[in-house]
C-alpha positions, 0 to 999 in steps of 0.5 A, spaced: 495 578 458 492 575 465 485 577 466 485 583 460 479 583 456 481 584 448 475 586 444 476 585 437 471 588 431 473 584 426 476 577 425 482 577 421 483 570 418 491 570 419 490 570 426 486 563 426 493 559 428 494 564 434 487 564 437 488 556 437 494 557 440 492 561 445 486 557 447 490 551 447 495 555 452 489 557 456 487 549 456 494 547 458 495 552 464 488 550 467 490 543 467 497 545 470 493 549 475 488 544 477 494 539 477 498 543 482 492 544 486 491 537 487 498 536 489 498 541 494 491 538 497 495 531 497 501 534 500 497 538 506 494 531 507 501 528 508 503 533 512 497 533 517 498 525 517 505 527 519 503 531 525 498 526 527 503 521 528 507 525 532 502 524 538 504 516 538 510 513 540 516 511 535 513 510 527 506 508 529 501 512 526 493 512 527 488 514 522 488 521 518 483 524 514 475 524 514 471 519 518 466 520 512 464 514 508 464 513 501 456 512 500 457 511 492 462 505 492 459 499 489 460 493 493 463 488 488 466 483 493 466 475 491 467 470 496 466 463 499 461 465 504 455 470 505 457 477 508 456 477 515 453 483 519 457 488 522 456 485 529 462 485 533 460 481 539 463 475 537 470 478 535 475 475 540 481 480 537 479 487 535 486 489 534 488 490 527 495 492 525 496 494 518 503 493 514 504 497 508 507 494 502 513 497 498 514 504 497 508 506 501 507 508 509 502 508 514 499 514 511 496 509 505 491 506 510 487 512 512 481 510 509 481 503 512 483 506 519 477 510 519 472 505 517 475 500 522 474 505 528 467 506 526 466 499 526 469 499 533 475 495 532 482 498 534 487 499 528 494 501 528 498 502 522 506 502 522 511 505 518 516 500 517 524 502 517 525 507 511 518 508 510 513 513 511 516 518 516 521 513 519 527 517 518 532 511 516 535 512 509 533 506 504 541 505 503 541 502 511 535 497 510 539 491 508 535 485 511 528 483 513 530 484 520 532 491 519 526 492 515 520 489 519 523 492 526 517 496 527 513 491 527 517 486 531 518 491 536 510 492 536 509 485 537 514 484 542 511 489 547 504 486 546 502 483 553 502 476 553 495 475 554 494 479 547 494 478 540 492 481 533 490 480 526 496 482 521 494 485 514 500 485 510 499 489 503 504 487 497 511 486 500 508 487 507 506 480 506 513 478 507 514 482 513 507 479 516 510 472 514 516 473 518 512 476 524 508 470 524 514 465 524 517 469 530 511 470 534 505 465 532 502 466 539 501 473 538 498 473 531 491 470 531 490 471 523 495 473 518 491 477 512 495 477 505 492 483 501 495 482 494 501 480 498 507 476 497 505 470 501 512 467 500 514 460 501 520 457 505 526 459 501 523 464 497 525 471 496 519 476 496 522 479 489 521 472 486 513 473 486 514 479 481 519 476 477 514 475 471 512 482 471 519 485 472 524 480 470 528 475 474 532 479 480 539 478 477 536 481 470 533 487 474 539 488 478 543 489 472 539 493 467 533 496 471 533 504 470 529 505 476 535 503 481 537 507 486 545 507 488 545 510 495 552 509 496 555 511 490 554 509 482 560 505 483 557 501 489 551 496 488 544 498 488 541 499 495 533 500 492 529 502 487 523 507 485 519 507 479 517 513 475 510 516 476 508 514 470 510 507 471 507 507 478 500 510 476 500 504 471 502 499 476 499 501 482 493 506 481 489 504 475 483 504 479 484 509 484 481 516 485 486 522 483 487 525 490 489 518 493 494 518 487 497 525 488 497 523 495 502 517 493 506 521 489 508 526 494 509 520 500 512 514 497 519 513 498 524 508 495 524 501 496 530 498 499 532 492 495 536 488 501 529 485 504 526 483 498 532 480 495 533 476 501 530 468 501 525 467 507 526 462 512 520 460 515 518 454 519 513 449 518 512 449 526 510 456 526 509 460 520 506 453 517 501 453 523 499 460 522 492 462 520 493 465 513 487 468 509 488 471 502 485 477 499 485 477 491 485 484 487 482 482 480 484 489 476 491 489 479 497 491 474 502 490 479 501 483 481 496 480 476 490 475 478 494 469 475 500 470 479 495 471 486 492 465 484 498 461 483 500 464 490 494 461 493 495 454 490 502 453 492 501 455 499 494 454 500 491 459 506 485 458 510 480 462 506 481 466 499 477 473 498 476 477 492 475 484 490 472 486 483 475 492 480 480 493 485 487 495 483 493 494 487 491 499 492 484 497 494 485 501 500 484 507 495 480 504 490 475 499 494 476 501 501 468 499 503 469 492 499 476 491 503 473 493 509 467 488 509 472 483 507 476 485 513 470 485 518 468 478 515 475 475 516 475 478 523 469 474 525 471 467 523 471 463 529 
């Protein structure tokens, strides 16, 4: 037991199975211990983010973690133009607002925030309603207006002379679409990161329908549904199990970032993603939109992303090779360079 050393003078063949079981037990205990340590590290990181975010108003959150860059990441970017040098003199808009996708929060951008700050830009990450450390219960988030309120409040409080670049990840694309329709004059560019770049009259959920099934079928049969108002009431949200989340979102992400996500993700409110978007040609239709495709994405396949840009063409399309649905984890350097390139487009 424990660390006690047992010295045997003669090996008994009858004890082979017992020894094998002990070795397997030790291996399993080691794996469990390593996993627990990883989760403790991730939890500490999430708590640190929570503490840092208290230094800012509302649910806005700035960078967390280390400023150290990952020098070993391969630059696997393909785009329509040659990469521009990191020269910020010609960038008119340095304020970049990062909007998370379903289940995530401001915490997921910690690598991107650090890289953008090191480049001299001014990133801000927001917790949408019921996400991250924003305390609203998911069952009370029923519309896109509810869900996107922190982003809308941020834009409303911007001085008239200022504008921003919006980056929306996954279903965060619907939130920045809504914001672009509300404040076109305050948004210089809208960047959809493997995002739901919906058209007028389309539901954000519809973008995922090929992989998750129709909205109606999902609402009736999904085992991931959350009934925040009681089992006898309509579902209010959903939350994938860890195995499903790992396969859908994190198939290329580092284990430490996956562990951080597992202790930080929250249920996804159903109301906002099941709501048909109302987007005007005069406002949303004239906004400058860019799309970043992720080419090893299991949540929103490259084919679906390609269909999105065909049906609702943006001004520019960029692609990240080897990235899962979370390039801020799996390919942060590649994502950073594309954001810089888009920021420098006149």
